[in-house]
N, C-alpha and C positions, 0 to 999 in steps of 0.2 A: 490618640498618640500621638503621644509629645513632640514635637520640631527635630527635638536631635534624633530621636529614634526614626525618622521620617528621612530626615538627610543621610542618616548611616546606611539606608533603600537605595539611594540615590545610584544610578548605574552610570559610569563615564563614558560617555562615546565611545572610547577608543576601548573601552571593554564591551562595549555591546560591537564593533567589527569584529574583538577577537572573538567573541562570545560565537558570530555567524559565521563564520571562517572554520571553529570548532564544530558547530552544527549541520555546516557543507560537508565537511570529511564523515559526519555522522549519514548523512544522508548519503553521499556517496556510494557507504559501508551497504547500508540498507536498502538503498535502491539495486546493488548491483546481486547482495544476499538475496534478496527476494524474486529476482528475475533469472539468476543464472539459470537454478533448474528447469524453467520454462525457455529455452531454448538447446533441451537437448534431451525430451522424451521419448524423440524417435531413437536415438541412441541407448536410452536407458532400456529401452525395448529391444532393440537388437543385443544387447549384451545378457541379459537377464532373463529375457521373456521369447526367445529366441523362435524354441520351437512352438509356437501357438498361431492359429491363422490370424492375418492381420485385425481385425474386429473383435477377436478374441483378447486379443495382444494392450491394446488400447483401452477394451473394457477394463481389464486388468487392474491397469496402470490409476485407470483415472479409480478405480475404488482405494486403490493405492493411495492416492495425492489425497484423498478424501479420508479417508482415513486418519492420516498425515495430520489434515489440516483441522484436526482434532487440539493442536496444540495450539494454532492462535487463540481456541478461546481460553487460555490460561492468560491472554495479552489483557482479557479482563482485570485480571487479579495483577498485575505489574501497576497496572494504570488504580488499584487500588490501594495495591502500600505505597503509592506514589501522593496520592494524599494526604497517606499518613504517616509517610517516610522521608516524603521531599520527593524531588523532581532527580536532583542530582546523580543519587547511588541506585535510583533504579533505571537512570539513562547507561550509564556504567555498565551495572551488571546487564541488561540488554544488549549492547555494544561487545562484551567480552564473550556471552554467550554466539554472538555470530560468528564470532574467530573459532571457537574451540567447536562447533559443531560442525562447520565446514570442513574442518580439519580430520572429523571424522568420517566427513558424506564420501572423503578421500579417499577409504580405506574399509568401505563400504564393498564388500561380495558378493551378495547374492540380493533380491528383490525386499526383501524382508530386511536384511540390516541399512539398507540403502531406505526403506521407508519409515523405520525408526529414528535414524539419525535427522529425515527429514522433518517428521515429526518434534526433534526436538530444537533442528532452526528455525520454524516455524509455531515456538513459543516464544521466540524471542524479536524476531524481525518483525516489520509493520507496525510495534509500540504504542506509536505516535507521543511519545514523552517527549521527543524535539519538538514538537507541536506547540506543545503547551509552552513551552521553555520559553521559545519565540514570540509566542503569545502573551503572555503574561509579562514580557521584558520590551516588550516593543508602545509605541504609541498608538493610540486609539485609530488614528487614519492611517496609519503604517501598515497594522498588520499582515494583509494578505498580502501587497507588496514586500516587506520583511520573509513572509514565509515563502513567497514563491520566490523571493530571491537564493535561501538558500535551497529551495527544491531545485531553482537553475543551474546552480554552483554540482548541488545533488547529482545532475544530469549525465554529469562525467562519469558516474558508475553506467549509466546503459548506454553511453557511448564506448565506453570497455567491454562489454556482452559482445559486440560485436568482432572486434580486435583479437580480441582472445578468442571467440569460436573460430575464426579464420586461421589462426596462427594452430591451435590445439584440433580443431575436426575442417577434415577437404576431402577431397571426392579418395584422398589415396590411404589417410588416417581419419583416427577416430579416437582419440587421447582427453576423452569429457572432464576424467577426473583432474585436468589441466584447471578446470572453469571455476572451484574453491578454490585455489591458490591466493588471489586476490582476498579474499573475505578475513582469509585467515592471517596476512602479512597486516594488513589495514586494524581488521578489529582486535587482538591483543593489545598491541600499544596505545591504538586510540581509546582505549579502557581506561588504564592507565592516567594520560595525559585530562580525561574528564575529571576522572576521581580527583589529581589534585590539583586542578586550577581553576576551575568551573568555580562559581560560586550558587548559592541556592537562587532560584528564584527570587525577585524583590515583590511579586505578591504573595508569591508563600509565605514570605519571611515577615509579611504584613500581617499577614493571616494570623501566624505564630504570636505575633506582638498585643494583637487585638487583643489574646487570652481565651480564643477560642480554641475548644478540646478538640486536640486529634490525638491525642494517647487513645481514647476510648471510643471514638466511631465506630460502628458494625458497619458491616455492607447494607444492614437492612434500611438501618435510619439514610444510610448517603443515597439509596434505593428512594427513599421514601420522600428524601426532600427533591428529590430530582423529580418525581413526578408531583408532587406537590405542589411546583411551581404554578406560576398563571399563565405558562405557554407550554404545560403538560402536552397539549395536542398536537405542536409543532413538535415534539421530543418524540412522541409516539409516531408520528408522518415520517418523520426522517429516519426514523428507526426501521422504518419498513421498506423507505427509498434504498437504505444500507442492505437491507435484506436482496432485494431483489436485483441490485449491483453486483452484492461479491457470487449470485446463480452464473455472473455470466463472465466472471475468472474463468472459465473453464476452456475460453480463446485464448487467455493470456496461459492457461497455465499447457494447450491440448494444441495451439495455433499451429505451431512450427510443427507437430505431427502431421495435421493437416496437410500444410504446404508442402512437406518434404515428398507426402506422396503421391503429389501432382506427377506426372507423366511430363509435364509443360514448363517443370520447374530444375535447375541441378545446384548442388548445394553451395556453387557461388551464387546464384542468383537468391538462395536460400540467406546467405550471409549478407548480402548486400540489401536486402530486405530490413532483416536485422537493425543494418547502419541507421537505412532509411526510419523506420521506426524508432531511434531512440536519438536524432534531431528532430521530429519530429512533435516528441514528448517536451525537449527544451523549447521548441516555438510554443507549446501546447501551455504550458509550467507560465510561460513568460504572458500569455496570451491571458491566461484564467485572474492571474497576479495585476495585471493593467484593467481588464475588465471588473473586476471584482472590488477596488476599492472604487472605481469612475461608476460604472453601472449599477453595480449590487449583484448580489447572491442570486438571488431567484432564476433572472435573463439565464444566466450558466446552468443550471441546471435543468432547465427546457434547452439548450440546446444541445447541452450532451448528451440527454436520454436519447433525443431524434436522430440526433447525429453517430451513436454506436450501431443503432440499426440497420442507417444505412449503410454502415463502414460493413458491415458483417457479412448483406449482400455484394457488396462490392466484389469483398473477397473470393466471394465462392461465386460467382459470374466469371471474376477475372485466371479465377484458377483454371478455365475449363476452356478456354482463349489457348489455341497452337500458337499462334503468333502472338508474341509480345505478353505474354499473361503478367511475368513481371511485375509493368506498369499499374494496371490497376488491380493487384495482388500486392503490392507494396502501398499503394497509395491507398487503399480500403486497412490494410493492417495499421501504416499510421493512424490512423484516423480512428483508429475502434484503440489503439494506445492511449492515443490523445484523451478520447472521449470516457474511459475506463478509471483514467488517473486523475482527469481533470475533475470528474465527478465527485473525486475519492478525495479530492484538496478542496473541494467546497462542502463536502461533507464535514469533514477535518476543522476548517474556517466555522461554519456553524455551529458545531454541539461545540464548542468552547465558549460561543460568544451567547447561549442561549441559559447557560446555568449558572451558579452559584460559583466562586474562587474554591468555597472546600468542599464541591464534589467534581472541579474540574475535572478533573483524574477518573474518578468514575464515570462520569458521563461518556469521556471518549474513550473508556474502555468497555463498556457497556456496547457501544458503537462498533468497538474491534470484535466483541466477543458475537453480535450479532453479524458483520462482516463474515467473519466464522463460519458462524452457522450457513448461512447463505452460499458461502464457497461449498462446505461438505455437502450442504441439500443438493447444489449444483451440479457438483461433479459425484454424484450417487445419478440422479437423474440419468446427468451424462451417460452413467456406466450404464443406464440400462437402457437409454434409447441407443446409444451405441452400439450394443449388440443386436438389437433386435431391425434395427433402420441404420444410419450409420452417425458417423460424427457432423456431420454437413448440417444433417437435419437437425439434431440436440444445438448446434451454434444457431440455429434460426429459430424455434420453440422458445428459447431461453430468450436469445437477445426481444422477441417480440411483449417479452413481459413487461419488460421498462416503459411501453404503455401505460401500464394504469399510475407511473411516478405523474403523469399530466395531472392529472384532477389534484391528487394530494399535494403538488406544489401549490396549485393554483388556489384551493381552497381554505389548505391550514398552513402555508408556512408565509409568514415576515419577512420584509427586507431587514436584515442586522447588521448593514453597512455603518461601520463610523459608531457603533453602541460602545461605552463606556464600560470594559468589562467590571470594573471596581462598583458600579453601580447597577448589577445586577443581582436579583434576591428569590 
Protein backbone atom coordinates (compact mmCIF):
# COMPACT_ATOMS: atom_id res chain seq x y z
CA UNK A 1 0.00 0.00 0.00
CA UNK A 2 1.47 3.40 -0.89
CA UNK A 3 1.95 6.16 1.65
CA UNK A 4 -0.75 8.46 0.23
CA UNK A 5 -3.36 5.75 0.59
CA UNK A 6 -2.18 5.03 4.12
CA UNK A 7 -2.56 8.70 5.04
CA UNK A 8 -6.10 8.73 3.68
CA UNK A 9 -6.99 5.95 6.11
CA UNK A 10 -5.74 7.77 9.20
CA UNK A 11 -8.55 8.83 11.54
CA UNK A 12 -8.30 12.04 13.53
CA UNK A 13 -8.71 12.05 17.28
CA UNK A 14 -11.84 14.16 16.91
CA UNK A 15 -13.38 11.58 14.57
CA UNK A 16 -12.50 8.78 17.01
CA UNK A 17 -14.23 10.72 19.80
CA UNK A 18 -17.28 11.23 17.55
CA UNK A 19 -17.27 7.54 16.61
CA UNK A 20 -17.19 6.51 20.27
CA UNK A 21 -20.14 8.81 21.05
CA UNK A 22 -22.21 7.41 18.16
CA UNK A 23 -21.33 3.84 19.14
CA UNK A 24 -22.34 4.62 22.73
CA UNK A 25 -25.81 5.49 21.46
CA UNK A 26 -25.81 2.29 19.42
CA UNK A 27 -24.95 0.35 22.55
CA UNK A 28 -27.59 2.23 24.57
CA UNK A 29 -30.13 1.13 21.98
CA UNK A 30 -28.75 -2.40 21.77
CA UNK A 31 -28.61 -2.84 25.55
CA UNK A 32 -32.10 -1.47 26.09
CA UNK A 33 -33.63 -3.39 23.17
CA UNK A 34 -31.88 -6.63 24.16
CA UNK A 35 -33.15 -6.39 27.73
CA UNK A 36 -36.61 -4.84 27.77
CA UNK A 37 -38.23 -8.19 26.79
CA UNK A 38 -36.41 -9.69 29.80
CA UNK A 39 -38.05 -7.43 32.40
CA UNK A 40 -41.65 -8.08 31.32
CA UNK A 41 -42.13 -11.90 31.02
CA UNK A 42 -44.47 -12.02 34.02
CA UNK A 43 -46.63 -9.37 32.34
CA UNK A 44 -46.63 -11.23 29.01
CA UNK A 45 -47.83 -14.36 30.82
CA UNK A 46 -50.48 -12.34 32.67
CA UNK A 47 -51.87 -10.94 29.40
CA UNK A 48 -51.37 -13.70 26.83
CA UNK A 49 -51.21 -16.92 28.93
CA UNK A 50 -53.47 -16.06 31.84
CA UNK A 51 -55.58 -19.24 31.52
CA UNK A 52 -52.69 -21.64 32.17
CA UNK A 53 -51.24 -22.89 35.50
CA UNK A 54 -48.00 -21.12 36.50
CA UNK A 55 -45.58 -23.88 35.46
CA UNK A 56 -47.37 -24.41 32.12
CA UNK A 57 -47.36 -20.67 31.38
CA UNK A 58 -43.64 -20.49 32.15
CA UNK A 59 -42.98 -23.51 29.95
CA UNK A 60 -45.00 -22.11 27.01
CA UNK A 61 -43.28 -18.71 27.24
CA UNK A 62 -39.89 -20.44 27.39
CA UNK A 63 -40.68 -22.32 24.17
CA UNK A 64 -41.95 -19.09 22.54
CA UNK A 65 -38.74 -17.26 23.42
CA UNK A 66 -36.79 -20.26 22.12
CA UNK A 67 -38.60 -19.97 18.77
CA UNK A 68 -37.98 -16.21 18.70
CA UNK A 69 -34.30 -16.73 19.50
CA UNK A 70 -33.90 -18.48 16.14
CA UNK A 71 -33.85 -14.92 14.80
CA UNK A 72 -30.44 -14.57 16.40
CA UNK A 73 -29.13 -17.18 13.96
CA UNK A 74 -29.42 -14.65 11.16
CA UNK A 75 -27.00 -12.37 13.03
CA UNK A 76 -24.36 -14.68 11.56
CA UNK A 77 -25.34 -13.59 8.07
CA UNK A 78 -25.28 -9.95 9.17
CA UNK A 79 -21.64 -10.48 10.08
CA UNK A 80 -20.93 -12.30 6.83
CA UNK A 81 -22.43 -9.38 4.91
CA UNK A 82 -20.25 -7.04 6.99
CA UNK A 83 -17.19 -8.80 5.53
CA UNK A 84 -18.61 -8.51 2.02
CA UNK A 85 -20.17 -5.03 1.96
CA UNK A 86 -18.51 -3.28 4.88
CA UNK A 87 -19.24 -2.51 8.52
CA UNK A 88 -21.10 0.80 8.03
CA UNK A 89 -24.13 -0.34 6.02
CA UNK A 90 -24.75 -3.31 8.30
CA UNK A 91 -24.49 -1.18 11.45
CA UNK A 92 -27.10 1.26 10.08
CA UNK A 93 -29.40 -1.62 9.04
CA UNK A 94 -29.32 -3.42 12.39
CA UNK A 95 -30.04 -0.18 14.27
CA UNK A 96 -33.01 0.55 11.99
CA UNK A 97 -34.34 -3.00 12.51
CA UNK A 98 -34.32 -2.61 16.29
CA UNK A 99 -36.44 0.53 16.03
CA UNK A 100 -38.97 -0.81 13.52
CA UNK A 101 -39.68 -4.16 15.20
CA UNK A 102 -39.93 -2.58 18.64
CA UNK A 103 -42.74 -0.53 17.11
CA UNK A 104 -44.50 -3.71 15.95
CA UNK A 105 -44.13 -5.35 19.39
CA UNK A 106 -46.14 -2.47 20.84
CA UNK A 107 -49.06 -3.46 18.62
CA UNK A 108 -48.93 -7.24 19.26
CA UNK A 109 -52.29 -8.64 20.41
CA UNK A 110 -51.52 -12.28 21.26
CA UNK A 111 -48.61 -14.60 22.09
CA UNK A 112 -48.18 -15.58 18.42
CA UNK A 113 -47.73 -12.00 17.23
CA UNK A 114 -45.46 -11.20 20.17
CA UNK A 115 -43.27 -14.23 19.37
CA UNK A 116 -43.12 -13.32 15.66
CA UNK A 117 -42.07 -9.70 16.28
CA UNK A 118 -39.62 -10.81 18.97
CA UNK A 119 -38.11 -13.17 16.37
CA UNK A 120 -37.40 -10.24 14.04
CA UNK A 121 -36.13 -8.12 16.92
CA UNK A 122 -33.66 -10.89 17.81
CA UNK A 123 -32.51 -10.86 14.20
CA UNK A 124 -31.16 -7.33 14.56
CA UNK A 125 -29.94 -6.83 18.12
CA UNK A 126 -26.65 -8.12 19.53
CA UNK A 127 -25.08 -8.15 16.04
CA UNK A 128 -21.68 -7.04 17.41
CA UNK A 129 -21.00 -4.90 14.31
CA UNK A 130 -20.17 -2.00 16.63
CA UNK A 131 -17.59 -4.21 18.40
CA UNK A 132 -15.82 -4.81 15.09
CA UNK A 133 -16.05 -1.07 14.39
CA UNK A 134 -14.34 0.04 17.60
CA UNK A 135 -11.77 -2.77 17.51
CA UNK A 136 -10.72 -1.92 13.96
CA UNK A 137 -10.34 1.78 14.80
CA UNK A 138 -8.60 1.45 18.18
CA UNK A 139 -4.88 1.30 19.02
CA UNK A 140 -3.80 -2.25 19.94
CA UNK A 141 -3.10 -1.35 23.58
CA UNK A 142 -6.48 0.34 24.09
CA UNK A 143 -8.97 -2.01 22.43
CA UNK A 144 -10.32 -3.48 25.65
CA UNK A 145 -10.50 -0.05 27.29
CA UNK A 146 -12.28 1.67 24.39
CA UNK A 147 -14.64 -1.27 23.85
CA UNK A 148 -15.67 -1.10 27.47
CA UNK A 149 -15.85 2.71 27.35
CA UNK A 150 -18.56 2.26 24.73
CA UNK A 151 -20.19 -0.42 26.87
CA UNK A 152 -20.13 1.77 29.98
CA UNK A 153 -21.73 4.64 28.07
CA UNK A 154 -24.20 2.20 26.63
CA UNK A 155 -25.23 0.92 30.04
CA UNK A 156 -27.44 4.02 30.17
CA UNK A 157 -29.81 1.68 28.34
CA UNK A 158 -29.76 -0.64 31.34
CA UNK A 159 -30.38 2.23 33.74
CA UNK A 160 -33.39 3.33 31.68
CA UNK A 161 -34.93 -0.15 32.04
CA UNK A 162 -35.85 0.10 35.75
CA UNK A 163 -36.78 3.78 35.33
CA UNK A 164 -39.27 3.06 32.57
CA UNK A 165 -40.40 -0.15 34.26
CA UNK A 166 -41.22 1.72 37.47
CA UNK A 167 -43.21 4.22 35.38
CA UNK A 168 -45.13 1.75 33.23
CA UNK A 169 -45.38 -1.23 35.62
CA UNK A 170 -46.54 -0.71 39.20
CA UNK A 171 -48.69 -2.48 41.77
CA UNK A 172 -51.69 -0.59 40.36
CA UNK A 173 -51.10 -0.92 36.60
CA UNK A 174 -49.17 -2.93 34.01
CA UNK A 175 -48.63 -1.09 30.72
CA UNK A 176 -45.76 -3.24 29.41
CA UNK A 177 -46.21 -1.80 25.90
CA UNK A 178 -44.58 1.39 27.13
CA UNK A 179 -41.23 -0.40 27.39
CA UNK A 180 -40.44 -0.63 23.60
CA UNK A 181 -41.18 3.08 22.92
CA UNK A 182 -37.64 4.21 23.71
CA UNK A 183 -36.18 1.80 21.13
CA UNK A 184 -38.47 3.27 18.48
CA UNK A 185 -37.63 6.92 19.10
CA UNK A 186 -33.86 6.25 19.28
CA UNK A 187 -33.33 3.50 16.69
CA UNK A 188 -34.83 5.05 13.56
CA UNK A 189 -33.06 8.47 13.66
CA UNK A 190 -29.79 6.89 14.85
CA UNK A 191 -29.69 4.64 11.77
CA UNK A 192 -29.87 7.76 9.56
CA UNK A 193 -27.03 9.44 11.50
CA UNK A 194 -24.83 6.35 11.08
CA UNK A 195 -25.50 6.07 7.35
CA UNK A 196 -24.70 9.70 6.58
CA UNK A 197 -21.95 10.61 9.07
CA UNK A 198 -19.78 7.57 9.87
CA UNK A 199 -16.84 6.40 7.75
CA UNK A 200 -16.06 2.82 6.92
CA UNK A 201 -13.45 1.39 9.32
CA UNK A 202 -9.81 2.00 8.42
CA UNK A 203 -8.90 -1.69 8.71
CA UNK A 204 -11.66 -2.66 6.28
CA UNK A 205 -10.64 0.11 3.84
CA UNK A 206 -7.03 -1.05 4.13
CA UNK A 207 -8.19 -4.56 3.36
CA UNK A 208 -9.96 -3.34 0.20
CA UNK A 209 -7.02 -1.21 -0.93
CA UNK A 210 -4.75 -4.27 -0.74
CA UNK A 211 -7.05 -5.72 -3.40
CA UNK A 212 -8.07 -8.78 -1.47
CA UNK A 213 -11.27 -9.98 -3.12
CA UNK A 214 -14.32 -8.90 -1.14
CA UNK A 215 -16.93 -9.46 -3.83
CA UNK A 216 -16.28 -13.14 -4.43
CA UNK A 217 -15.86 -14.36 -0.89
CA UNK A 218 -18.13 -17.28 -0.15
CA UNK A 219 -19.29 -18.48 3.25
CA UNK A 220 -17.39 -21.77 2.99
CA UNK A 221 -14.18 -19.97 2.02
CA UNK A 222 -14.48 -17.72 5.07
CA UNK A 223 -15.17 -20.64 7.40
CA UNK A 224 -12.28 -22.58 5.86
CA UNK A 225 -9.98 -19.63 6.53
CA UNK A 226 -11.13 -19.42 10.16
CA UNK A 227 -10.69 -23.11 10.92
CA UNK A 228 -7.49 -23.50 8.89
CA UNK A 229 -5.68 -20.93 10.99
CA UNK A 230 -3.01 -21.76 13.54
CA UNK A 231 -5.47 -20.91 16.31
CA UNK A 232 -8.15 -23.39 15.25
CA UNK A 233 -8.29 -25.07 18.68
CA UNK A 234 -8.79 -21.69 20.32
CA UNK A 235 -11.67 -20.85 17.99
CA UNK A 236 -13.37 -24.20 18.66
CA UNK A 237 -12.91 -23.88 22.44
CA UNK A 238 -14.26 -20.34 22.37
CA UNK A 239 -17.33 -21.52 20.46
CA UNK A 240 -18.02 -24.26 23.04
CA UNK A 241 -17.74 -21.69 25.84
CA UNK A 242 -20.11 -19.43 23.87
CA UNK A 243 -22.74 -22.21 23.67
CA UNK A 244 -22.50 -23.00 27.39
CA UNK A 245 -22.88 -19.32 28.27
CA UNK A 246 -25.86 -19.15 25.91
CA UNK A 247 -27.59 -21.90 27.90
CA UNK A 248 -27.75 -19.51 30.83
CA UNK A 249 -29.59 -16.77 29.00
CA UNK A 250 -32.63 -18.32 30.67
CA UNK A 251 -31.81 -16.41 33.85
CA UNK A 252 -31.58 -13.16 31.89
CA UNK A 253 -34.87 -13.80 30.05
CA UNK A 254 -36.89 -15.43 32.85
CA UNK A 255 -35.20 -14.26 36.05
CA UNK A 256 -37.81 -11.50 36.41
CA UNK A 257 -40.56 -14.15 36.36
CA UNK A 258 -38.76 -16.17 39.04
CA UNK A 259 -38.29 -13.30 41.49
CA UNK A 260 -41.79 -11.99 40.67
CA UNK A 261 -43.18 -15.30 41.99
CA UNK A 262 -41.40 -14.93 45.34
CA UNK A 263 -43.90 -14.06 48.11
CA UNK A 264 -41.08 -12.23 49.88
CA UNK A 265 -40.66 -9.56 47.16
CA UNK A 266 -43.01 -6.78 46.04
CA UNK A 267 -43.25 -5.10 42.61
CA UNK A 268 -41.32 -2.18 44.09
CA UNK A 269 -38.60 -4.57 45.28
CA UNK A 270 -38.33 -6.00 41.76
CA UNK A 271 -37.88 -2.52 40.26
CA UNK A 272 -35.13 -1.84 42.82
CA UNK A 273 -33.44 -5.16 41.95
CA UNK A 274 -33.51 -4.29 38.23
CA UNK A 275 -31.97 -0.90 39.07
CA UNK A 276 -29.20 -2.46 41.18
CA UNK A 277 -28.48 -4.92 38.37
CA UNK A 278 -28.10 -2.01 35.93
CA UNK A 279 -25.58 -0.15 38.07
CA UNK A 280 -23.71 -3.38 38.79
CA UNK A 281 -23.30 -3.99 35.06
CA UNK A 282 -21.70 -0.53 34.69
CA UNK A 283 -19.14 -1.42 37.35
CA UNK A 284 -18.70 -4.82 35.72
CA UNK A 285 -17.97 -3.34 32.30
CA UNK A 286 -15.54 -0.85 33.85
CA UNK A 287 -13.79 -3.66 35.72
CA UNK A 288 -13.73 -5.86 32.59
CA UNK A 289 -12.17 -3.14 30.43
CA UNK A 290 -9.43 -2.21 32.89
CA UNK A 291 -8.68 -5.77 33.97
CA UNK A 292 -8.66 -7.15 30.40
CA UNK A 293 -6.05 -4.65 29.22
CA UNK A 294 -3.93 -4.80 32.38
CA UNK A 295 -4.02 -8.48 33.34
CA UNK A 296 -5.45 -10.22 30.31
CA UNK A 297 -8.53 -12.05 29.03
CA UNK A 298 -8.01 -15.54 30.51
CA UNK A 299 -8.37 -14.59 34.20
CA UNK A 300 -11.73 -12.99 33.41
CA UNK A 301 -12.95 -16.19 31.76
CA UNK A 302 -12.20 -18.09 34.98
CA UNK A 303 -13.72 -15.43 37.23
CA UNK A 304 -17.02 -15.00 35.40
CA UNK A 305 -17.59 -18.73 34.86
CA UNK A 306 -17.32 -19.43 38.60
CA UNK A 307 -19.05 -16.24 39.77
CA UNK A 308 -22.16 -16.90 37.68
CA UNK A 309 -22.77 -20.24 39.42
CA UNK A 310 -22.34 -18.67 42.86
CA UNK A 311 -24.72 -15.85 41.88
CA UNK A 312 -27.52 -18.21 40.85
CA UNK A 313 -27.41 -20.03 44.19
CA UNK A 314 -27.39 -16.67 45.99
CA UNK A 315 -30.61 -15.61 44.21
CA UNK A 316 -32.34 -18.94 44.88
CA UNK A 317 -31.44 -19.09 48.57
CA UNK A 318 -32.14 -15.37 49.08
CA UNK A 319 -35.61 -15.51 47.48
CA UNK A 320 -36.71 -17.97 50.19
CA UNK A 321 -35.86 -15.67 53.10
CA UNK A 322 -38.88 -14.15 54.79
CA UNK A 323 -36.99 -11.07 55.93
CA UNK A 324 -34.70 -8.86 53.84
CA UNK A 325 -34.91 -11.17 50.81
CA UNK A 326 -34.24 -8.19 48.57
CA UNK A 327 -30.59 -7.94 49.73
CA UNK A 328 -29.29 -11.40 48.68
CA UNK A 329 -31.57 -11.49 45.61
CA UNK A 330 -30.38 -8.08 44.40
CA UNK A 331 -26.75 -9.04 45.09
CA UNK A 332 -27.00 -12.40 43.35
CA UNK A 333 -28.97 -11.05 40.37
CA UNK A 334 -26.51 -8.17 39.95
CA UNK A 335 -23.47 -10.48 40.03
CA UNK A 336 -25.19 -12.92 37.66
CA UNK A 337 -25.73 -10.12 35.15
CA UNK A 338 -22.16 -8.88 35.56
CA UNK A 339 -20.87 -12.41 34.97
CA UNK A 340 -23.14 -13.19 32.00
CA UNK A 341 -22.53 -9.94 30.11
CA UNK A 342 -18.91 -9.70 31.27
CA UNK A 343 -17.93 -13.08 29.85
CA UNK A 344 -19.78 -12.07 26.68
CA UNK A 345 -17.55 -8.99 26.39
CA UNK A 346 -14.42 -11.11 26.80
CA UNK A 347 -15.64 -13.55 24.13
CA UNK A 348 -16.30 -10.60 21.79
CA UNK A 349 -12.81 -9.26 22.39
CA UNK A 350 -11.00 -12.56 21.92
CA UNK A 351 -12.81 -13.71 18.77
CA UNK A 352 -11.71 -10.59 16.85
CA UNK A 353 -8.17 -11.01 18.22
CA UNK A 354 -7.57 -14.53 16.88
CA UNK A 355 -8.78 -14.33 13.24
CA UNK A 356 -7.64 -12.32 10.16
CA UNK A 357 -9.33 -9.07 9.07
CA UNK A 358 -11.04 -10.53 6.00
CA UNK A 359 -13.02 -13.05 8.06
CA UNK A 360 -13.38 -11.12 11.31
CA UNK A 361 -17.04 -10.34 10.67
CA UNK A 362 -17.72 -13.96 9.75
CA UNK A 363 -15.99 -15.23 12.91
CA UNK A 364 -17.90 -12.77 15.07
CA UNK A 365 -21.09 -13.83 13.31
CA UNK A 366 -20.31 -17.50 13.91
CA UNK A 367 -19.87 -16.67 17.59
CA UNK A 368 -23.27 -14.95 17.55
CA UNK A 369 -24.83 -17.91 15.73
CA UNK A 370 -23.56 -20.43 18.27
CA UNK A 371 -24.53 -18.14 21.14
CA UNK A 372 -28.06 -18.06 19.68
CA UNK A 373 -28.00 -21.85 19.33
CA UNK A 374 -27.01 -22.12 23.00
CA UNK A 375 -29.79 -19.70 23.97
CA UNK A 376 -32.41 -21.66 21.99
CA UNK A 377 -31.25 -25.01 23.34
CA UNK A 378 -31.11 -23.64 26.90
CA UNK A 379 -34.66 -22.30 26.59
CA UNK A 380 -35.90 -25.65 25.25
CA UNK A 381 -34.18 -27.49 28.12
CA UNK A 382 -35.71 -24.95 30.48
CA UNK A 383 -39.19 -25.54 29.04
CA UNK A 384 -38.87 -29.26 29.70
CA UNK A 385 -37.27 -28.94 33.15
CA UNK A 386 -39.77 -26.26 34.23
CA UNK A 387 -42.70 -28.41 33.10
CA UNK A 388 -41.59 -31.49 35.04
CA UNK A 389 -39.72 -29.84 37.92
CA UNK A 390 -39.37 -26.05 38.28
CA UNK A 391 -37.74 -22.93 36.88
CA UNK A 392 -35.43 -22.99 39.90
CA UNK A 393 -34.12 -26.47 39.04
CA UNK A 394 -33.47 -25.34 35.48
CA UNK A 395 -31.35 -22.41 36.71
CA UNK A 396 -29.27 -24.76 38.86
CA UNK A 397 -28.69 -27.48 36.24
CA UNK A 398 -27.74 -25.15 33.38
CA UNK A 399 -25.51 -22.88 35.48
CA UNK A 400 -23.45 -25.87 36.69
CA UNK A 401 -22.55 -26.65 33.06
CA UNK A 402 -20.23 -23.62 33.14
CA UNK A 403 -17.77 -25.75 35.10
CA UNK A 404 -16.85 -27.24 31.70
CA UNK A 405 -15.40 -23.83 30.77
CA UNK A 406 -12.54 -24.18 33.23
CA UNK A 407 -10.50 -26.98 31.52
CA UNK A 408 -11.20 -25.45 28.08
CA UNK A 409 -9.76 -22.11 29.20
CA UNK A 410 -6.75 -23.71 30.87
CA UNK A 411 -5.80 -26.09 28.06
CA UNK A 412 -6.70 -24.33 24.82
CA UNK A 413 -6.96 -20.54 25.21
CA UNK A 414 -3.89 -18.36 24.92
CA UNK A 415 -3.69 -14.79 26.13
CA UNK A 416 -4.50 -12.20 23.41
CA UNK A 417 -3.89 -8.97 25.33
CA UNK A 418 -2.21 -6.34 23.12
CA UNK A 419 -2.09 -8.42 19.93
CA UNK A 420 -1.76 -6.41 16.68
CA UNK A 421 -4.86 -7.15 14.58
CA UNK A 422 -3.04 -6.32 11.33
CA UNK A 423 -0.50 -9.10 11.96
CA UNK A 424 -3.03 -11.91 12.43
CA UNK A 425 -2.85 -14.46 9.61
